[in-house]
VMD Tcl script that builds the backbone (N, CA, C; Angstrom):
set m [mol new atoms 261]
animate dup $m
set s [atomselect $m all]
$s set {name element resname resid chain x y z} {
  {N N MET 1 A 24.122 18.443 4.451}
  {CA C MET 1 A 24.739 18.103 5.708}
  {C C MET 1 A 25.793 19.158 6.017}
  {N N THR 2 A 25.931 19.485 7.282}
  {CA C THR 2 A 26.908 20.467 7.726}
  {C C THR 2 A 28.016 19.772 8.513}
  {N N ALA 3 A 29.247 20.172 8.273}
  {CA C ALA 3 A 30.388 19.632 9.004}
  {C C ALA 3 A 30.812 20.631 10.067}
  {N N ILE 4 A 31.115 20.123 11.260}
  {CA C ILE 4 A 31.578 20.954 12.371}
  {C C ILE 4 A 32.858 20.332 12.908}
  {N N THR 5 A 33.856 21.136 13.146}
  {CA C THR 5 A 35.106 20.665 13.730}
  {C C THR 5 A 35.158 21.097 15.181}
  {N N ILE 6 A 35.385 20.135 16.081}
  {CA C ILE 6 A 35.502 20.468 17.504}
  {C C ILE 6 A 36.723 19.757 18.068}
  {N N ASN 7 A 37.294 20.335 19.102}
  {CA C ASN 7 A 38.408 19.716 19.811}
  {C C ASN 7 A 37.889 19.208 21.144}
  {N N ILE 8 A 38.115 17.915 21.415}
  {CA C ILE 8 A 37.619 17.282 22.631}
  {C C ILE 8 A 38.812 16.740 23.412}
  {N N PRO 9 A 38.814 16.958 24.723}
  {CA C PRO 9 A 39.902 16.369 25.525}
  {C C PRO 9 A 39.910 14.844 25.372}
  {N N ASN 10 A 41.103 14.255 25.344}
  {CA C ASN 10 A 41.230 12.803 25.157}
  {C C ASN 10 A 40.378 12.012 26.150}
  {N N SER 11 A 40.237 12.510 27.359}
  {CA C SER 11 A 39.483 11.781 28.378}
  {C C SER 11 A 37.982 11.717 28.062}
  {N N ASP 12 A 37.480 12.583 27.179}
  {CA C ASP 12 A 36.053 12.627 26.863}
  {C C ASP 12 A 35.704 12.037 25.495}
  {N N VAL 13 A 36.695 11.569 24.744}
  {CA C VAL 13 A 36.463 11.107 23.378}
  {C C VAL 13 A 35.466 9.950 23.337}
  {N N SER 14 A 35.640 8.937 24.190}
  {CA C SER 14 A 34.738 7.779 24.135}
  {C C SER 14 A 33.305 8.184 24.449}
  {N N PHE 15 A 33.118 9.120 25.375}
  {CA C PHE 15 A 31.775 9.602 25.700}
  {C C PHE 15 A 31.127 10.244 24.472}
  {N N PHE 16 A 31.856 11.103 23.792}
  {CA C PHE 16 A 31.306 11.787 22.621}
  {C C PHE 16 A 31.053 10.830 21.462}
  {N N LYS 17 A 31.928 9.830 21.300}
  {CA C LYS 17 A 31.695 8.833 20.250}
  {C C LYS 17 A 30.368 8.118 20.494}
  {N N LYS 18 A 30.109 7.718 21.737}
  {CA C LYS 18 A 28.856 7.035 22.075}
  {C C LYS 18 A 27.648 7.938 21.822}
  {N N MET 19 A 27.753 9.191 22.213}
  {CA C MET 19 A 26.642 10.124 22.034}
  {C C MET 19 A 26.370 10.372 20.549}
  {N N ILE 20 A 27.416 10.529 19.770}
  {CA C ILE 20 A 27.260 10.762 18.329}
  {C C ILE 20 A 26.600 9.544 17.679}
  {N N LYS 21 A 27.019 8.347 18.060}
  {CA C LYS 21 A 26.423 7.124 17.510}
  {C C LYS 21 A 24.955 7.016 17.917}
  {N N LYS 22 A 24.667 7.319 19.167}
  {CA C LYS 22 A 23.282 7.239 19.661}
  {C C LYS 22 A 22.371 8.199 18.901}
  {N N MET 23 A 22.881 9.343 18.503}
  {CA C MET 23 A 22.091 10.327 17.773}
  {C C MET 23 A 21.948 9.956 16.294}
  {N N GLY 24 A 22.671 8.924 15.838}
  {CA C GLY 24 A 22.588 8.520 14.442}
  {C C GLY 24 A 23.398 9.418 13.524}
  {N N TRP 25 A 24.347 10.144 14.087}
  {CA C TRP 25 A 25.188 11.038 13.307}
  {C C TRP 25 A 26.461 10.323 12.885}
  {N N THR 26 A 27.287 11.003 12.103}
  {CA C THR 26 A 28.583 10.468 11.702}
  {C C THR 26 A 29.690 11.376 12.237}
  {N N TYR 27 A 30.878 10.821 12.343}
  {CA C TYR 27 A 32.020 11.628 12.755}
  {C C TYR 27 A 33.277 11.135 12.065}
  {N N THR 28 A 34.246 12.013 11.951}
  {CA C THR 28 A 35.560 11.673 11.432}
  {C C THR 28 A 36.580 12.212 12.415}
  {N N MET 29 A 37.507 11.355 12.815}
  {CA C MET 29 A 38.563 11.785 13.721}
  {C C MET 29 A 39.854 11.895 12.935}
  {N N ALA 30 A 40.653 12.884 13.266}
  {CA C ALA 30 A 41.942 13.050 12.599}
  {C C ALA 30 A 42.742 11.770 12.749}
  {N N GLY 31 A 43.236 11.245 11.627}
  {CA C GLY 31 A 44.041 10.033 11.655}
  {C C GLY 31 A 43.232 8.743 11.605}
  {N N GLU 32 A 41.913 8.831 11.576}
  {CA C GLU 32 A 41.065 7.634 11.488}
  {C C GLU 32 A 40.163 7.744 10.273}
  {N N GLU 33 A 39.666 6.577 9.827}
  {CA C GLU 33 A 38.692 6.583 8.746}
  {C C GLU 33 A 37.354 7.064 9.281}
  {N N SER 34 A 36.514 7.527 8.385}
  {CA C SER 34 A 35.190 8.012 8.772}
  {C C SER 34 A 34.389 6.919 9.461}
  {N N GLN 35 A 33.728 7.271 10.544}
  {CA C GLN 35 A 32.853 6.359 11.269}
  {C C GLN 35 A 31.421 6.663 10.858}
  {N N VAL 36 A 30.877 5.851 9.982}
  {CA C VAL 36 A 29.545 6.104 9.455}
  {C C VAL 36 A 28.548 5.194 10.158}
  {N N THR 37 A 27.501 5.795 10.673}
  {CA C THR 37 A 26.438 5.015 11.295}
  {C C THR 37 A 25.144 5.310 10.573}
  {N N LYS 38 A 24.250 4.333 10.560}
  {CA C LYS 38 A 22.949 4.554 9.962}
  {C C LYS 38 A 22.106 5.407 10.905}
  {N N PRO 39 A 21.264 6.275 10.341}
  {CA C PRO 39 A 20.384 7.035 11.216}
  {C C PRO 39 A 19.399 6.106 11.926}
  {N N HIS 40 A 19.089 6.425 13.149}
  {CA C HIS 40 A 18.141 5.648 13.926}
  {C C HIS 40 A 16.838 6.430 14.071}
  {N N LEU 41 A 15.756 5.699 14.191}
  {CA C LEU 41 A 14.459 6.332 14.371}
  {C C LEU 41 A 14.310 6.833 15.803}
  {N N TYR 42 A 13.665 7.962 15.946}
  {CA C TYR 42 A 13.449 8.588 17.237}
  {C C TYR 42 A 12.048 8.272 17.730}
  {N N ASP 43 A 11.913 7.867 18.989}
  {CA C ASP 43 A 10.612 7.589 19.595}
  {C C ASP 43 A 10.249 8.751 20.509}
  {N N PRO 44 A 9.328 9.621 20.073}
  {CA C PRO 44 A 8.998 10.797 20.882}
  {C C PRO 44 A 8.341 10.451 22.217}
  {N N GLU 45 A 7.727 9.265 22.316}
  {CA C GLU 45 A 7.093 8.876 23.576}
  {C C GLU 45 A 8.119 8.603 24.672}
  {N N THR 46 A 9.229 7.980 24.304}
  {CA C THR 46 A 10.252 7.654 25.298}
  {C C THR 46 A 11.408 8.648 25.290}
  {N N GLY 47 A 11.518 9.420 24.204}
  {CA C GLY 47 A 12.634 10.350 24.091}
  {C C GLY 47 A 13.930 9.657 23.741}
  {N N GLU 48 A 13.846 8.430 23.212}
  {CA C GLU 48 A 15.039 7.668 22.889}
  {C C GLU 48 A 15.053 7.273 21.420}
  {N N TYR 49 A 16.226 6.881 20.964}
  {CA C TYR 49 A 16.381 6.362 19.608}
  {C C TYR 49 A 16.281 4.843 19.673}
  {N N LEU 50 A 15.738 4.229 18.634}
  {CA C LEU 50 A 15.607 2.781 18.608}
  {C C LEU 50 A 16.986 2.139 18.512}
  {N N ASN 51 A 17.149 1.000 19.177}
  {CA C ASN 51 A 18.457 0.347 19.180}
  {C C ASN 51 A 18.700 -0.424 17.879}
  {N N ASP 52 A 19.908 -0.942 17.722}
  {CA C ASP 52 A 20.299 -1.626 16.485}
  {C C ASP 52 A 19.426 -2.846 16.195}
  {N N LYS 53 A 19.045 -3.602 17.231}
  {CA C LYS 53 A 18.224 -4.795 17.037}
  {C C LYS 53 A 16.853 -4.416 16.460}
  {N N THR 54 A 16.259 -3.363 16.991}
  {CA C THR 54 A 14.959 -2.907 16.498}
  {C C THR 54 A 15.082 -2.373 15.077}
  {N N MET 55 A 16.137 -1.606 14.808}
  {CA C MET 55 A 16.349 -1.072 13.460}
  {C C MET 55 A 16.511 -2.210 12.451}
  {N N LYS 56 A 17.227 -3.278 12.840}
  {CA C LYS 56 A 17.414 -4.425 11.947}
  {C C LYS 56 A 16.070 -5.091 11.652}
  {N N ALA 57 A 15.223 -5.238 12.671}
  {CA C ALA 57 A 13.901 -5.851 12.478}
  {C C ALA 57 A 13.046 -5.014 11.531}
  {N N ILE 58 A 13.115 -3.698 11.657}
  {CA C ILE 58 A 12.359 -2.806 10.769}
  {C C ILE 58 A 12.869 -2.939 9.339}
  {N N GLU 59 A 14.195 -2.942 9.166}
  {CA C GLU 59 A 14.776 -3.086 7.827}
  {C C GLU 59 A 14.385 -4.422 7.196}
  {N N GLU 60 A 14.387 -5.494 7.997}
  {CA C GLU 60 A 14.001 -6.811 7.482}
  {C C GLU 60 A 12.528 -6.824 7.072}
  {N N ALA 61 A 11.676 -6.177 7.847}
  {CA C ALA 61 A 10.253 -6.108 7.510}
  {C C ALA 61 A 10.054 -5.359 6.197}
  {N N HIS 62 A 10.801 -4.271 5.998}
  {CA C HIS 62 A 10.707 -3.527 4.736}
  {C C HIS 62 A 11.137 -4.397 3.556}
  {N N GLU 63 A 12.213 -5.163 3.736}
  {CA C GLU 63 A 12.673 -6.070 2.680}
  {C C GLU 63 A 11.618 -7.144 2.392}
  {N N ASP 64 A 11.031 -7.690 3.452}
  {CA C ASP 64 A 9.994 -8.710 3.276}
  {C C ASP 64 A 8.794 -8.151 2.521}
  {N N MET 65 A 8.410 -6.921 2.828}
  {CA C MET 65 A 7.277 -6.297 2.125}
  {C C MET 65 A 7.623 -6.090 0.655}
  {N N LYS 66 A 8.848 -5.659 0.408}
  {CA C LYS 66 A 9.286 -5.391 -0.957}
  {C C LYS 66 A 9.262 -6.659 -1.807}
  {N N HIS 67 A 9.562 -7.797 -1.194}
  {CA C HIS 67 A 9.632 -9.058 -1.925}
  {C C HIS 67 A 8.370 -9.908 -1.769}
  {N N GLY 68 A 7.318 -9.318 -1.211}
  {CA C GLY 68 A 6.040 -10.009 -1.112}
  {C C GLY 68 A 5.959 -11.073 -0.029}
  {N N ARG 69 A 6.913 -11.083 0.899}
  {CA C ARG 69 A 6.888 -12.073 1.977}
  {C C ARG 69 A 6.099 -11.593 3.185}
  {N N LEU 70 A 5.707 -10.334 3.174}
  {CA C LEU 70 A 4.951 -9.746 4.267}
  {C C LEU 70 A 3.837 -8.919 3.654}
  {N N LYS 71 A 2.631 -9.078 4.170}
  {CA C LYS 71 A 1.492 -8.369 3.607}
  {C C LYS 71 A 1.067 -7.234 4.515}
  {N N SER 72 A 0.443 -6.252 3.900}
  {CA C SER 72 A -0.115 -5.115 4.614}
  {C C SER 72 A -1.606 -5.072 4.309}
  {N N TYR 73 A -2.400 -4.787 5.308}
  {CA C TYR 73 A -3.852 -4.742 5.135}
  {C C TYR 73 A -4.386 -3.376 5.550}
  {N N ASP 74 A -5.477 -2.981 4.902}
  {CA C ASP 74 A -6.123 -1.706 5.238}
  {C C ASP 74 A -6.973 -1.817 6.494}
  {N N SER 75 A -7.377 -3.044 6.832}
  {CA C SER 75 A -8.211 -3.229 8.016}
  {C C SER 75 A -8.044 -4.654 8.538}
  {N N VAL 76 A -8.491 -4.867 9.761}
  {CA C VAL 76 A -8.459 -6.195 10.350}
  {C C VAL 76 A -9.401 -7.114 9.577}
  {N N ASP 77 A -10.540 -6.587 9.146}
  {CA C ASP 77 A -11.494 -7.384 8.369}
  {C C ASP 77 A -10.852 -7.897 7.079}
  {N N ALA 78 A -10.094 -7.046 6.397}
  {CA C ALA 78 A -9.420 -7.454 5.165}
  {C C ALA 78 A -8.394 -8.541 5.444}
  {N N MET 79 A -7.690 -8.423 6.566}
  {CA C MET 79 A -6.705 -9.434 6.932}
  {C C MET 79 A -7.406 -10.765 7.218}
  {N N PHE 80 A -8.483 -10.731 8.021}
  {CA C PHE 80 A -9.215 -11.950 8.327}
  {C C PHE 80 A -9.739 -12.616 7.061}
  {N N LYS 81 A -10.278 -11.818 6.153}
  {CA C LYS 81 A -10.815 -12.351 4.907}
  {C C LYS 81 A -9.710 -13.038 4.113}
  {N N ASP 82 A -8.530 -12.412 4.007}
  {CA C ASP 82 A -7.413 -12.985 3.275}
  {C C ASP 82 A -6.930 -14.281 3.912}
  {N N LEU 83 A -7.012 -14.350 5.229}
  {CA C LEU 83 A -6.562 -15.541 5.953}
  {C C LEU 83 A -7.649 -16.618 6.039}
  {N N GLY 84 A -8.845 -16.294 5.531}
  {CA C GLY 84 A -9.934 -17.269 5.558}
  {C C GLY 84 A -10.596 -17.395 6.901}
  {N N ILE 85 A -10.515 -16.362 7.696}
  {CA C ILE 85 A -11.143 -16.372 9.026}
  {C C ILE 85 A -12.481 -15.656 8.926}
  {N N ASN 86 A -13.544 -16.377 9.302}
  {CA C ASN 86 A -14.884 -15.777 9.267}
  {C C ASN 86 A -15.215 -15.221 10.645}
  {N N VAL 87 A -15.533 -13.948 10.661}
  {CA C VAL 87 A -15.854 -13.295 11.929}
  {C C VAL 87 A -17.333 -13.025 12.013}
}
mol reanalyze $m
mol bondsrecalc $m
mol representation Tube
mol addrep $m
């Protein structure tokens, strides 16, 4: 990771804080504790980063998979077979 020091006019600080958070980056302001944000996934189709609610849902799904509460299938046929659905 690379650190960059920049000076921003006081009137623009809130704008830059929002932009830095949206990009999933971190920042430290003189006199404040480090503001650490989790990286967000980028959606190339929309050109946007996923919001916190979506990121939380993805993290929960990963936890569920890790603990066997969510299954993954190689095909729809395999899923139907596991669920007892005859096609």
